[in-house]
VEXGU-123904 format. One record per residue: x, y, z of N, C-alpha, C in turn; residue in one letter. Coordinates in steps of 0.05 Angstrom, whole numbers, padded with zeros to 5 digits, always signed. Example, Ala and Ser with C-alpha at 12.3 -4.5 7.8 and 13.67 -1.06 7.14 Angstrom:
2
+00264-00114+00156+00246-00090+00156+00264-00066+00156a +00257-00045+00142+00273-00021+00143+00258+00001+00157s 
END
This chain:
446
+00017-00024+00000+00000+00000+00000+00018+00025+00000x +00007+00046-00012+00024+00070-00016+00026+00086+00010x +00048+00101+00011+00051+00121+00033+00037+00147+00026x +00031+00163+00046+00020+00190+00040+00040+00204+00022x +00030+00219+00002+00048+00233-00017+00067+00251-00003x +00058+00264+00018+00076+00283+00032+00100+00269+00044x +00096+00244+00052+00119+00230+00065+00140+00224+00045x +00133+00223+00019+00154+00217+00000+00174+00239-00003x +00167+00263+00007+00185+00286+00005+00201+00290+00031x +00196+00273+00050+00210+00276+00076+00238+00267+00073x +00258+00282+00083+00285+00274+00082+00290+00248+00097x +00305+00231+00086+00312+00206+00100+00333+00211+00121x +00339+00191+00137+00357+00195+00159+00385+00204+00151x +00393+00198+00126+00419+00206+00117+00420+00231+00100x +00396+00243+00098+00394+00267+00081+00386+00290+00100x +00405+00308+00105+00400+00329+00124+00391+00355+00112x +00384+00355+00086+00373+00379+00073+00345+00384+00084x +00340+00408+00094+00313+00413+00106+00292+00412+00084x +00268+00404+00092+00245+00405+00074+00238+00434+00068x +00241+00452+00087+00236+00481+00084+00261+00496+00093x +00268+00516+00078+00288+00536+00088+00274+00555+00107x +00289+00571+00121+00277+00591+00138+00259+00610+00123x +00269+00620+00100+00252+00638+00084+00226+00625+00075x +00228+00599+00068+00204+00584+00059+00184+00581+00082x +00194+00577+00107+00176+00575+00130+00161+00601+00134x +00176+00623+00132+00163+00650+00136+00143+00654+00113x +00151+00647+00088+00132+00651+00066+00107+00634+00069x +00111+00610+00080+00088+00592+00085+00068+00604+00105x +00079+00616+00126+00062+00630+00146+00048+00653+00133x +00062+00668+00116+00049+00690+00102+00027+00680+00084x +00032+00657+00071+00012+00645+00054-00013+00638+00070x -00010+00628+00094-00033+00622+00110-00047+00646+00120x -00033+00668+00125-00047+00693+00131-00065+00701+00107x -00054+00698+00083-00070+00705+00059-00094+00688+00055x -00091+00661+00059-00115+00644+00055-00136+00649+00077x -00126+00655+00101-00145+00662+00122-00160+00688+00116x -00146+00708+00105-00158+00733+00098-00178+00729+00075x -00170+00713+00055-00187+00709+00031-00214+00697+00040x -00213+00676+00057-00238+00663+00065-00256+00683+00080x -00244+00701+00095-00259+00720+00112-00268+00745+00097x -00259+00749+00072-00266+00774+00058-00294+00773+00047x -00304+00749+00040-00330+00748+00025-00353+00758+00042x -00354+00750+00067-00377+00758+00084-00380+00787+00088x -00359+00802+00096-00363+00831+00100-00368+00846+00074x -00361+00834+00051-00365+00847+00025-00393+00842+00013x -00410+00825+00027-00436+00818+00016-00453+00843+00009x -00454+00864+00027-00470+00887+00019-00462+00899-00007x -00436+00900-00013-00427+00911-00038-00434+00893-00061x -00433+00867-00058-00441+00848-00079-00471+00853-00086x -00487+00857-00065-00516+00860-00070-00521+00887-00085x -00507+00908-00078-00511+00933-00091-00502+00933-00120x -00478+00921-00124-00467+00922-00151-00481+00904-00171x -00490+00880-00162-00502+00861-00180-00532+00857-00176x -00544+00871-00157-00572+00869-00152-00580+00841-00142x -00567+00832-00121-00571+00804-00112-00588+00803-00087x -00601+00780-00083-00614+00775-00058-00593+00766-00037x -00599+00766-00012-00579+00758+00008-00568+00729+00003x -00587+00711-00003-00578+00683-00007-00560+00680-00031x -00567+00695-00053-00550+00694-00077-00523+00706-00072x -00522+00728-00057-00497+00741-00051-00479+00722-00034x -00491+00706-00018-00476+00687-00001-00464+00664-00017x -00471+00661-00042-00460+00640-00058-00430+00644-00064x -00420+00669-00060-00391+00673-00065-00374+00656-00046x -00381+00656-00021-00367+00640-00002-00371+00610-00007x -00396+00603-00015-00401+00575-00022-00384+00565-00045x -00382+00582-00066-00365+00575-00089-00336+00572-00080x -00327+00589-00062-00300+00587-00051-00295+00560-00037x -00314+00552-00021-00312+00527-00006-00313+00503-00025x -00331+00504-00045-00332+00482-00064-00305+00480-00079x -00294+00502-00087-00267+00502-00099-00246+00492-00080x -00248+00499-00054-00229+00489-00035-00229+00459-00032x -00252+00447-00030-00254+00418-00029-00243+00405-00054x -00250+00416-00077-00240+00406-00102-00210+00409-00104x -00200+00432-00094-00171+00436-00095-00155+00416-00079x -00166+00409-00055-00152+00389-00039-00151+00362-00053x -00174+00354-00064-00176+00328-00077-00160+00327-00103x -00162+00348-00119-00148+00348-00145-00118+00349-00141x -00108+00367-00124-00079+00368-00120-00068+00343-00106x -00084+00331-00088-00075+00306-00077-00073+00284-00098x -00092+00285-00117-00091+00265-00139-00066+00269-00156x -00060+00294-00162-00036+00299-00178-00011+00293-00163x -00011+00299-00137+00013+00295-00120+00018+00266-00115x -00003+00250-00116-00001+00222-00108-00002+00202-00131x +00004+00211-00156+00003+00193-00178+00024+00171-00175x +00017+00147-00184+00035+00124-00181+00059+00127-00199x +00056+00138-00223+00079+00141-00241+00095+00166-00234x +00121+00163-00232+00138+00185-00224+00137+00207-00245x +00134+00200-00271+00134+00220-00292+00109+00238-00290x +00087+00227-00281+00062+00243-00280+00058+00256-00253x +00076+00252-00234+00072+00263-00207+00085+00290-00205x +00071+00309-00193+00082+00336-00190+00097+00338-00163x +00116+00355-00162+00131+00359-00137+00120+00381-00120x +00133+00385-00097+00124+00404-00078+00122+00433-00089x +00142+00441-00104+00142+00469-00114+00120+00473-00134x +00116+00454-00152+00094+00457-00171+00067+00457-00158x +00064+00441-00138+00038+00440-00123+00033+00467-00110x +00052+00478-00096+00048+00504-00082+00047+00527-00102x +00065+00527-00122+00065+00548-00141+00039+00550-00157x +00030+00526-00166+00004+00526-00181-00019+00536-00164x -00018+00529-00138-00040+00537-00120-00039+00567-00115x -00015+00579-00111-00013+00608-00108-00023+00622-00132x -00016+00612-00156-00024+00625-00181-00054+00624-00184x -00066+00601-00179-00095+00598-00181-00109+00617-00162x -00099+00619-00138-00112+00637-00118-00109+00666-00127x -00086+00674-00137-00082+00702-00146-00100+00708-00170x -00101+00690-00189-00117+00694-00213-00147+00695-00205x -00155+00677-00188-00183+00676-00180-00191+00702-00165x -00174+00711-00146-00180+00735-00131-00182+00760-00149x -00163+00762-00168-00163+00785-00187-00188+00783-00205x -00194+00759-00215-00217+00755-00232-00243+00761-00218x -00245+00754-00192-00268+00760-00176-00272+00790-00174x -00250+00805-00170-00252+00834-00167-00261+00847-00192x -00253+00836-00215-00257+00849-00241-00281+00837-00256x -00294+00817-00245-00316+00804-00260-00338+00823-00267x -00348+00823-00292-00369+00841-00300-00397+00832-00292x -00400+00806-00285-00426+00796-00278-00423+00776-00255x -00445+00771-00241-00443+00753-00217-00435+00724-00225x -00446+00712-00246-00437+00685-00253-00407+00683-00258x -00396+00704-00271-00367+00704-00275-00352+00707-00249x -00363+00723-00230-00351+00726-00204-00351+00700-00189x -00373+00685-00191-00374+00659-00177-00353+00639-00189x -00350+00640-00215-00330+00623-00228-00302+00630-00218x -00297+00655-00215-00270+00663-00205-00267+00657-00175x -00288+00658-00160-00287+00649-00132-00280+00619-00130x -00291+00604-00149-00285+00576-00150-00256+00571-00156x -00245+00587-00176-00216+00585-00183-00199+00592-00158x -00206+00614-00145-00191+00621-00121-00192+00599-00100x -00216+00587-00097-00219+00565-00078-00202+00541-00085x -00198+00535-00111-00180+00514-00119-00152+00519-00108x -00142+00543-00112-00116+00550-00102-00115+00549-00072x -00136+00559-00059-00138+00558-00030-00136+00529-00020x -00150+00511-00033-00149+00483-00024-00122+00470-00028x -00109+00477-00051-00082+00467-00056-00062+00476-00035x -00064+00501-00027-00045+00512-00007-00051+00499+00021x -00077+00498+00028-00085+00487+00053-00075+00458+00055x -00080+00442+00034-00072+00414+00034-00041+00412+00034x -00029+00426+00015+00000+00423+00011+00016+00430+00035x +00012+00454+00046+00028+00463+00069+00022+00447+00094x -00004+00441+00099-00010+00424+00122+00003+00397+00121x +00002+00384+00097+00015+00358+00094+00045+00359+00098x +00057+00379+00085+00087+00381+00087+00096+00389+00115x +00082+00407+00128+00089+00414+00155+00085+00390+00174x +00065+00373+00168+00060+00350+00185+00082+00330+00187x +00100+00330+00167+00121+00311+00166+00149+00323+00163x +00151+00349+00159+00176+00361+00152+00194+00371+00174x +00184+00368+00200+00200+00379+00222+00204+00359+00244x +00201+00333+00238+00206+00313+00258+00188+00316+00282x +00199+00316+00306+00183+00318+00330+00171+00346+00333x +00182+00365+00318+00171+00392+00320+00147+00397+00301x +00139+00376+00286+00118+00379+00266+00092+00389+00278x +00084+00378+00301+00059+00386+00313+00060+00416+00321x +00082+00424+00333+00086+00452+00341+00085+00470+00317x +00100+00462+00296+00101+00479+00272+00074+00481+00258x +00058+00460+00259+00031+00461+00247+00014+00480+00262x +00016+00481+00289+00001+00501+00304+00009+00529+00298x +00035+00533+00294+00045+00560+00286+00033+00568+00259x +00035+00549+00240+00024+00554+00213-00005+00562+00214x -00021+00546+00227-00050+00550+00228-00058+00574+00245x -00040+00582+00264-00046+00607+00278-00045+00631+00260x -00028+00630+00240-00026+00652+00220-00051+00653+00203x -00065+00630+00199-00091+00630+00185-00110+00647+00201x -00110+00644+00228-00127+00660+00245-00121+00689+00244x -00095+00696+00241-00088+00724+00239-00100+00736+00214x -00099+00721+00192-00111+00730+00167-00141+00733+00169x -00154+00714+00183-00183+00715+00186-00192+00739+00202x -00174+00749+00220-00180+00773+00235-00175+00798+00218x -00152+00798+00203-00145+00821+00188-00163+00827+00164x -00173+00805+00151-00189+00809+00127-00214+00826+00132x -00232+00818+00151-00255+00835+00156-00248+00863+00166x -00226+00865+00182-00217+00891+00191-00210+00909+00168x -00197+00898+00148-00189+00914+00125-00214+00923+00109x -00233+00905+00105-00258+00913+00092-00272+00935+00108x -00273+00932+00134-00285+00953+00151-00271+00979+00149x -00244+00979+00145-00228+01003+00144-00233+01018+00118x -00232+01004+00095-00234+01017+00069-00263+01019+00059x -00281+01003+00071-00308+01003+00062-00314+00980+00043x -00338+00968+00046-00345+00945+00030-00347+00952+00000x -00353+00977-00006-00356+00985-00034-00329+00985-00049x -00307+00984-00034-00281+00982-00047-00269+00954-00045x -00286+00934-00045-00277+00907-00043-00259+00899-00067x -00264+00911-00090-00248+00904-00114-00218+00911-00109x -00213+00934-00096-00185+00941-00090-00173+00921-00070x -00189+00912-00051-00178+00894-00031-00172+00867-00044x -00189+00856-00061-00184+00831-00074-00160+00833-00093x -00158+00856-00107-00135+00859-00125-00109+00861-00109x -00109+00876-00086-00086+00877-00070-00078+00850-00059x -00098+00834-00052-00093+00807-00042-00079+00790-00064x -00089+00792-00089-00076+00778-00111-00047+00786-00115x -00042+00812-00113-00014+00822-00116+00004+00813-00094x -00006+00810-00069+00010+00801-00047+00017+00771-00049x +00000+00757-00064+00005+00728-00066+00029+00722-00084x +00033+00737-00105+00053+00731-00125+00082+00730-00115x +00090+00748-00097+00118+00747-00087+00124+00721-00072x +00104+00707-00063+00110+00682-00049+00121+00660-00067x +00116+00664-00093+00128+00645-00113+00158+00645-00112x +00170+00668-00105+00199+00670-00105+00211+00654-00082x +00196+00648-00062+00206+00634-00038+00204+00603-00041x +00192+00594-00063+00189+00566-00066+00215+00551-00072x +00236+00566-00079+00262+00553-00082+00272+00542-00056x +00261+00551-00034+00270+00541-00008+00254+00516+00001x +00237+00505-00016+00222+00481-00010+00233+00458-00026x +00239+00436-00012+00250+00413-00026+00229+00403-00046x +00238+00396-00070+00219+00388-00091+00219+00358-00097x +00236+00343-00084+00238+00315-00091+00212+00300-00085x +00204+00283-00103+00182+00264-00099+00192+00237-00108x +00209+00223-00093+00221+00198-00102+00201+00176-00106x +00208+00156-00123+00190+00133-00127+00183+00119-00101x +00160+00108-00101+00151+00093-00077+00169+00069-00072x +00178+00066-00048+00191+00041-00040+00172+00023-00025x +00149+00034-00018+00130+00018-00002+00118-00004-00019x +00116+00000-00045+00104-00021-00062+00119-00047-00059x +00146-00045-00060+00161-00069-00058+00158-00082-00030x +00156-00064-00010+00152-00075+00017+00125-00089+00019x +00105-00078+00006+00079-00091+00006+00080-00118-00007x +00095-00119-00030+00098-00144-00044+00111-00165-00026x +00131-00156-00011+00145-00174+00007+00126-00184+00029x +00110-00165+00039+00091-00172+00060+00071-00192+00051x +00063-00190+00025+00043-00209+00014+00056-00235+00008x +00082-00236+00005+00096-00261+00000+00107-00262-00027x +00093-00253-00048+00102-00254-00075+00111-00282-00083x +00099-00303-00072+00107-00330-00079+00129-00341-00063x +00140-00325-00044+00162-00334-00028+00155-00331+00001x +00174-00336+00019+00170-00332+00048+00154-00355+00060x +00154-00378+00048+00141-00401+00061+00111-00401+00060x +00099-00386+00041+00070-00385+00040+00060-00397+00014x +00071-00419+00007+00063-00432-00018+00037-00447-00015x +00030-00455+00009+00005-00470+00013-00019-00452+00011x -00041-00464+00001-00066-00449-00002-00076-00439+00025x -00073-00456+00046-00082-00448+00072-00068-00424+00082x -00041-00422+00077-00026-00398+00085-00035-00373+00070x -00040-00376+00044-00049-00354+00028-00076-00343+00038x -00094-00362+00045-00120-00354+00055-00118-00340+00082x -00101-00350+00099-00098-00338+00125-00086-00309+00122x -00067-00306+00104-00055-00280+00099-00076-00261+00088x -00093-00271+00070-00114-00255+00058-00134-00245+00079x -00140-00263+00098-00158-00256+00120-00146-00234+00137x -00120-00237+00143-00106-00217+00159-00105-00190+00144x -00101-00191+00118-00100-00167+00102-00127-00153+00103x -00148-00168+00100-00175-00156+00101-00181-00144+00129x -00172-00158+00150-00176-00147+00177-00160-00121+00180x -00135-00120+00170-00120-00095+00172-00133-00073+00157x -00144-00080+00133-00158-00059+00117-00183-00048+00131x -00198-00066+00143-00222-00057+00158-00214-00040+00182x -00192-00048+00196-00183-00032+00219-00174-00004+00210x -00159-00003+00188-00150+00023+00178-00173+00040+00169x -00193+00028+00155-00216+00043+00147-00232+00054+00171x -00234+00039+00192-00248+00048+00216-00233+00072+00229x -00206+00070+00231-00191+00091+00242-00194+00117+00225x -00192+00114+00199-00195+00137+00182-00223+00149+00184x -00243+00132+00186-00270+00142+00190-00273+00158+00215x -00260+00149+00237-00261+00163+00262-00247+00190+00260x -00225+00191+00246-00211+00217+00242-00229+00236+00226x -00241+00226+00205-00259+00242+00188-00282+00253+00206x -00294+00236+00222-00315+00245+00240-00306+00267+00259x -00282+00263+00271-00271+00283+00289-00268+00310+00275x -00258+00309+00250-00253+00334+00236-00279+00348+00227x -00297+00332+00217-00323+00344+00208-00337+00357+00232x -00338+00343+00255-00353+00353+00277-00339+00377+00291x -00313+00376+00294-00300+00398+00308-00300+00423+00291x -00297+00420+00265-00299+00444+00248-00328+00454+00247x -00347+00436+00248-00375+00444+00250-00380+00460+00276x -00368+00452+00298-00371+00467+00323-00358+00494+00320x -00334+00495+00308-00320+00520+00304-00337+00540+00288x -00349+00530+00266-00366+00548+00250-00392+00554+00264x -00403+00535+00279-00428+00539+00293-00425+00561+00315x -00404+00560+00330-00400+00581+00351-00396+00608+00337x -00379+00609+00317-00375+00634+00303-00400+00646+00291x -00418+00628+00281-00442+00638+00268-00465+00645+00287x -00467+00629+00309-00491+00632+00327-00485+00645+00354x -00460+00649+00361-00454+00661+00386-00467+00689+00389x -00465+00707+00369-00478+00733+00372-00508+00731+00377x -00521+00714+00362-00550+00711+00365-00557+00700+00393x -00542+00680+00402-00547+00668+00428-00543+00689+00450x -00522+00704+00449-00516+00723+00469-00538+00745+00470x -00546+00754+00447-00568+00774+00447-00594+00763+00458x -00599+00738+00453-00623+00725+00463-00624+00723+00493x -00600+00719+00505-00599+00717+00534-00594+00743+00548x -00595+00765+00533-00595+00791+00546-00572+00810+00541x -00553+00802+00524-00530+00820+00518-00537+00838+00495x -00525+00862+00494-00529+00880+00472-00515+00871+00447x -00522+00882+00424-00511+00874+00399-00481+00879+00398x -00472+00902+00409-00443+00909+00409-00428+00889+00426x -00438+00883+00450-00425+00864+00467-00423+00837+00455x -00445+00828+00442-00445+00802+00429-00425+00800+00407x -00424+00821+00390-00404+00821+00368-00376+00821+00379x -00371+00837+00400-00344+00838+00412-00336+00810+00423x -00355+00797+00436-00349+00771+00447-00343+00751+00425x -00356+00753+00403-00350+00735+00380-00323+00740+00369x -00315+00765+00368-00288+00772+00359-00267+00760+00378x -00273+00761+00404-00254+00749+00424-00252+00719+00419x -00275+00706+00412-00274+00678+00407-00254+00671+00384x -00256+00686+00362-00238+00681+00340-00209+00688+00348x -00206+00709+00363-00179+00716+00373-00167+00694+00390x -00183+00682+00407-00173+00661+00425-00166+00636+00409x -00178+00632+00386-00170+00609+00369-00141+00613+00359x -00135+00638+00352-00108+00644+00343-00088+00642+00366x -00095+00654+00388-00078+00654+00412-00073+00625+00421x -00094+00609+00421-00092+00581+00430-00071+00565+00414x -00070+00570+00388-00050+00555+00372-00022+00564+00378x -00018+00589+00384+00009+00597+00393+00016+00586+00420x -00004+00586+00438+00002+00576+00466+00008+00547+00467x -00003+00531+00448+00001+00502+00449+00028+00494+00438x +00042+00512+00425+00068+00505+00413+00087+00493+00433x +00093+00505+00456+00112+00492+00475+00101+00466+00486x +00074+00464+00488+00062+00439+00498+00066+00416+00477x +00064+00424+00452+00067+00404+00431+00095+00392+00429x +00115+00407+00439+00142+00397+00440+00147+00377+00462x +00128+00376+00481+00132+00358+00504+00111+00336+00506x +00087+00341+00495+00065+00322+00498+00057+00311+00471x +00048+00285+00470+00039+00274+00445+00013+00287+00435x +00009+00285+00409-00015+00298+00397-00041+00288+00410x -00043+00262+00414-00068+00250+00425-00075+00262+00452x -00055+00267+00469-00060+00279+00495-00071+00307+00493x -00059+00323+00474-00068+00350+00470-00097+00351+00460x -00103+00333+00442-00130+00333+00430-00151+00324+00450x -00145+00303+00466-00166+00294+00485-00171+00316+00506x -00150+00330+00515-00154+00352+00534-00170+00375+00520x -00164+00380+00495-00178+00401+00480-00208+00395+00478x -00214+00370+00471-00242+00362+00468-00257+00363+00495x -00243+00355+00516-00256+00356+00543-00261+00385+00551x -00241+00402+00547-00244+00430+00554-00265+00444+00538x -00266+00437+00512-00286+00449+00494-00314+00441+00503x -00318+00416+00510-00344+00406+00519-00353+00421+00545x -00334+00423+00564-00340+00436+00590-00348+00466+00585x -00333+00479+00568-00338+00508+00562-00365+00511+00549x -00373+00493+00531-00399+00496+00517-00421+00491+00537x -00418+00473+00556-00438+00469+00576-00440+00494+00594x -00417+00506+00600-00417+00530+00617-00430+00554+00602x -00428+00554+00575-00440+00576+00559-00470+00576+00561x -00483+00555+00571-00512+00555+00575-00520+00572+00599x -00500+00580+00615-00506+00598+00638-00502+00627+00628x -00523+00643+00626-00521+00670+00613-00498+00687+00624x -00494+00688+00650-00474+00705+00662-00445+00697+00654x -00441+00671+00648-00415+00661+00641-00411+00658+00611x -00432+00661+00595-00431+00654+00567-00408+00667+00551x -00404+00694+00553-00383+00705+00536-00355+00694+00543x -00350+00690+00568-00324+00679+00577-00321+00649+00569x -00344+00635+00570-00343+00607+00563-00338+00603+00533x -00350+00621+00517-00345+00619+00488-00315+00625+00482x -00303+00644+00496-00275+00649+00493-00259+00624+00500x -00267+00610+00520-00254+00585+00527-00257+00564+00506x -00280+00563+00493-00284+00545+00470-00263+00550+00448x -00259+00576+00442-00239+00583+00422-00211+00574+00430x -00205+00577+00455-00178+00569+00465-00174+00539+00463x -00195+00523+00470-00192+00494+00470-00194+00482+00442x -00211+00493+00425-00215+00481+00399-00191+00487+00380x -00176+00508+00387-00154+00517+00369-00134+00496+00361x -00124+00479+00379-00103+00460+00371-00113+00436+00356x -00139+00430+00355-00148+00404+00345-00141+00400+00316x -00147+00419+00299-00142+00415+00270-00112+00411+00264x -00094+00429+00272-00066+00425+00265-00053+00401+00280x -00061+00396+00305-00049+00375+00320-00057+00347+00311x -00081+00345+00299-00091+00319+00291-00076+00308+00266x -00065+00325+00250-00052+00316+00225-00028+00298+00230x -00009+00306+00247+00014+00288+00253+00004+00262+00266x -00016+00263+00283-00027+00239+00295-00038+00221+00274x -00053+00232+00255-00064+00217+00233-00042+00203+00217x -00021+00218+00210+00000+00206+00194+00015+00184+00209x +00016+00187+00236+00029+00166+00252+00011+00142+00255x -00015+00147+00258-00034+00125+00263-00040+00109+00237x -00039+00123+00214-00045+00109+00188-00024+00117+00168x +00002+00109+00172+00023+00118+00154+00021+00107+00126x +00005+00085+00122+00003+00073+00096-00022+00081+00081x -00038+00098+00094-00062+00109+00080-00054+00134+00065x -00050+00131+00039-00036+00151+00024-00052+00177+00022x -00079+00176+00022-00095+00200+00018-00109+00208+00044x -00100+00199+00066-00114+00204+00092-00115+00234+00097x -00092+00248+00094-00091+00276+00100-00110+00292+00083x -00111+00286+00057-00129+00300+00039-00158+00295+00046x -00163+00270+00055-00191+00263+00062-00201+00279+00086x -00185+00281+00107-00194+00296+00131-00195+00326+00126x -00176+00337+00110-00176+00366+00105-00201+00373+00089x -00207+00356+00068-00232+00361+00053-00256+00357+00070x -00256+00337+00088-00279+00333+00106-00283+00357+00124x -00261+00369+00133-00264+00392+00151-00278+00415+00136x -00272+00419+00111-00285+00440+00095-00315+00434+00092x -00321+00408+00087-00349+00400+00085-00364+00405+00112x -00350+00400+00134-00362+00404+00160-00368+00434+00165x -00350+00451+00155-00355+00480+00158-00379+00489+00142x -00383+00478+00118-00406+00485+00101-00432+00474+00112x -00431+00449+00122-00455+00435+00130-00465+00444+00158x -00447+00457+00173-00454+00464+00201-00477+00483+00202x -00477+00503+00184-00499+00523+00185-00527+00512+00182x -00532+00498+00160-00559+00486+00157-00566+00466+00178x -00547+00449+00186-00553+00428+00206-00559+00441+00233x -00543+00460+00241-00548+00473+00267-00573+00489+00266x -00578+00502+00243-00602+00518+00240-00627+00501+00244x -00627+00477+00233-00650+00459+00236-00654+00451+00265x -00631+00445+00279-00633+00437+00307-00643+00460+00324x -00636+00484+00317-00645+00508+00332-00675+00513+00328x -00684+00507+00303-00713+00509+00298-00729+00492+00317x -00718+00468+00323-00732+00449+00340-00729+00455+00369x -00706+00466+00377-00699+00469+00406-00699+00498+00416x -00696+00517+00398-00695+00545+00406-00666+00555+00408x -00663+00581+00407-00636+00593+00406-00621+00589+00433x -00636+00588+00455-00622+00585+00480-00608+00558+00483x -00616+00539+00466-00604+00512+00466-00578+00510+00450x -00570+00532+00437-00546+00531+00420-00522+00518+00434x -00514+00528+00458-00490+00516+00470-00494+00487+00478x -00518+00479+00485-00523+00452+00493-00522+00433+00468x -00532+00443+00446-00530+00427+00421-00501+00423+00413x -00486+00445+00414-00458+00443+00407-00442+00426+00428x -00450+00427+00453-00437+00411+00473-00441+00381+00468x -00465+00374+00458-00470+00346+00451-00452+00337+00428x -00449+00354+00409-00431+00348+00386-00402+00346+00396x -00395+00364+00414-00368+00363+00425-00363+00338+00441x -00384+00328+00455-00381+00303+00470-00375+00279+00451x -00387+00280+00427-00382+00260+00407-00352+00262+00399x -00342+00286+00396-00314+00290+00389-00296+00278+00411x -00303+00282+00436-00288+00272+00458-00288+00241+00458x -00312+00230+00454-00314+00200+00453-00298+00189+00430x -00299+00202+00407-00284+00193+00384-00254+00194+00389x -00245+00215+00402-00217+00217+00408-00208+00195+00427x -00224+00190+00448-00217+00169+00467-00215+00142+00452x -00234+00137+00434-00234+00112+00419-00209+00111+00401x -00202+00133+00389-00178+00133+00372-00153+00128+00388x -00151+00138+00412-00128+00133+00429-00125+00104+00434x -00147+00091+00441-00146+00062+00446-00140+00046+00421x -00153+00054+00399-00150+00038+00374-00122+00041+00363x -00111+00064+00364-00084+00068+00352-00063+00057+00371x -00068+00056+00397-00049+00044+00416-00048+00014+00412x -00070+00002+00403-00071-00027+00399-00059-00036+00373x -00053-00017+00355-00042-00025+00329-00013-00033+00333x -00005-00057+00324+00022-00066+00328+00042-00049+00313x +00065-00045+00326+00085-00028+00314+00095-00040+00288x +00094-00066+00285+00103-00078+00260+00086-00071+00236x +00062-00062+00242+00044-00055+00219+00054-00031+00204x +00070-00015+00217+00079+00009+00203+00107+00006+00190x +00119-00017+00194+00146-00021+00183+00148-00018+00153x +00129-00030+00137+00132-00026+00108+00132+00003+00100x +00116+00020+00114+00115+00048+00106+00140+00063+00114x +00156+00051+00130+00180+00066+00140+00204+00062+00122x +00200+00049+00099+00223+00043+00083+00235+00067+00069x +00219+00088+00066+00229+00112+00052+00232+00136+00070x +00228+00133+00096+00231+00156+00113+00220+00151+00141x +00227+00166+00160+00217+00162+00187+00189+00170+00190x +00176+00160+00211+00148+00168+00217+00148+00196+00229x +00125+00211+00226+00125+00238+00236+00131+00241+00265x +00120+00224+00282+00123+00227+00311+00151+00219+00320x +00162+00198+00307+00187+00188+00317+00211+00200+00303x +00207+00216+00282+00230+00225+00266+00246+00246+00281x +00271+00246+00276+00288+00268+00285+00295+00285+00261x +00275+00300+00252+00278+00315+00227+00299+00337+00229x +00309+00346+00206+00328+00368+00206+00316+00394+00216x +00331+00408+00231+00321+00434+00242+00325+00456+00221x +00305+00474+00221+00305+00495+00201+00319+00520+00213x 
END
C-alpha cells in the first residue's frame, strides 16, 4: 500500500537537507495569513455584492459557497496529482504550491474584475481551488517536515490563518465594503511574491519504495506461503487490517467534520445566542471577535506543549475542555467567557490531529487530503444542520446542542487513542522504508 504523498518528500535519515528553508517557512506562514484573509473577505463584502449586481442575500452568499466548493475540489485534485503512481506524472512540492498560489491570485483578481455575478462565482471557484491546494500542501508538508517539532510547527502555521481571518474583515471595515475590488486585487498582488520563496522548498518526490515492501509482506510467492491455507490466512489478515485502517480513518474524518462544525457553529450563532440571553448587539459582536482571537492565541500557546506532549493527549484535553466550556455557555452570566474558552480549547485540534493521523495510518496515502476536505465540508454543513436543530430546540439551546456534538468529538478521540495504541508497531514497518514516521522522526532543524 502507498505512503502518504507528503511522506515521499520527507528527508531520509541520511539526508540532512531541510524540507523548508527559513525563508520558505516564513513565506508559508504569510501564505496562511493570505488564505485566512481570503476566506474571511467574502462575508463583509456581501452588501457591496448586492448593490453592484442586484442580488438577494442568499444569492450574494454563494460567493463563499463557491470558494468552499473550490477548496474541497482543490484538496482532492492536488492530492490526486501529487499522489500519482507514475513518477513521470507526479508533481513535486514546488509545482503544487506554485500552481496553488497562481490559481488563488488569478481567482481573486478575476473575482474583483468580474463584470457579472456568474463570472464572479466562477472566479471564486478558481480562487478556492488555489486555497485548497495551499491548505492541503502546506499542512501535509508541515505535518512531516519537522520531525518531533511537526505538531508545534503546524500550530504556528495555522495560527497565522487565524491572523488573516482577523485582518481580512478589519481591512474591509477600514476601506469600506464598496471598495472590495481594490482589496481583492491587493490580495492577488501580495500572493505573487510568495512564488519567489518556493526555491526554499524541497521538490523531490522519489518513487515509492513501499510497493516493494507490500509485495514482500504479501509473500510474492516466497517466504514459506506456498500452501493455499497460508495464502487464505494472509488474505484474511490483510482484510482485517484494511477494515481496521478504514475504521480509524472514518473516526478521524468524523472528528474533523464535527469539530470544524462546532468552530463554524460558535462563530455563526454566538452573537444571536448572546443577544437572546440579554446581551447587547455590540457586546455580542465583541465577544464573538474574542472567540476568533482566542483560536489564534490558542494555537500559539500550544506550541511549547506540543514539543513535550503527544498529539493525542493535547486533542483529548482540548475536546474535554471544549465540551465543558460549551456546557458553561448555557449559563447566561458566564456565556461570553465560556465561548472564549471554547476558542482556546478548539484551536489546537485541527493542526495537532494531522501528525497523529500520519502516525496512526502511515500507509493510508490520501488520509490527510480526506480529513482536510472533510473539515471543509463540516464547515459548510454546520450552518444548515445547526439551524434545523435550533428550529426544533430554540436559540437558548445553541451551547447545549454544540456541547452534545463536542461530547461525540471527545468520545471519538478516546476511541482513537485506544484503537491506535492497539495497532502493532510492526504494521507500520513497510511504510517506514522511505523515511521516518512523523512522531518518531528526528527531522532536520530549520
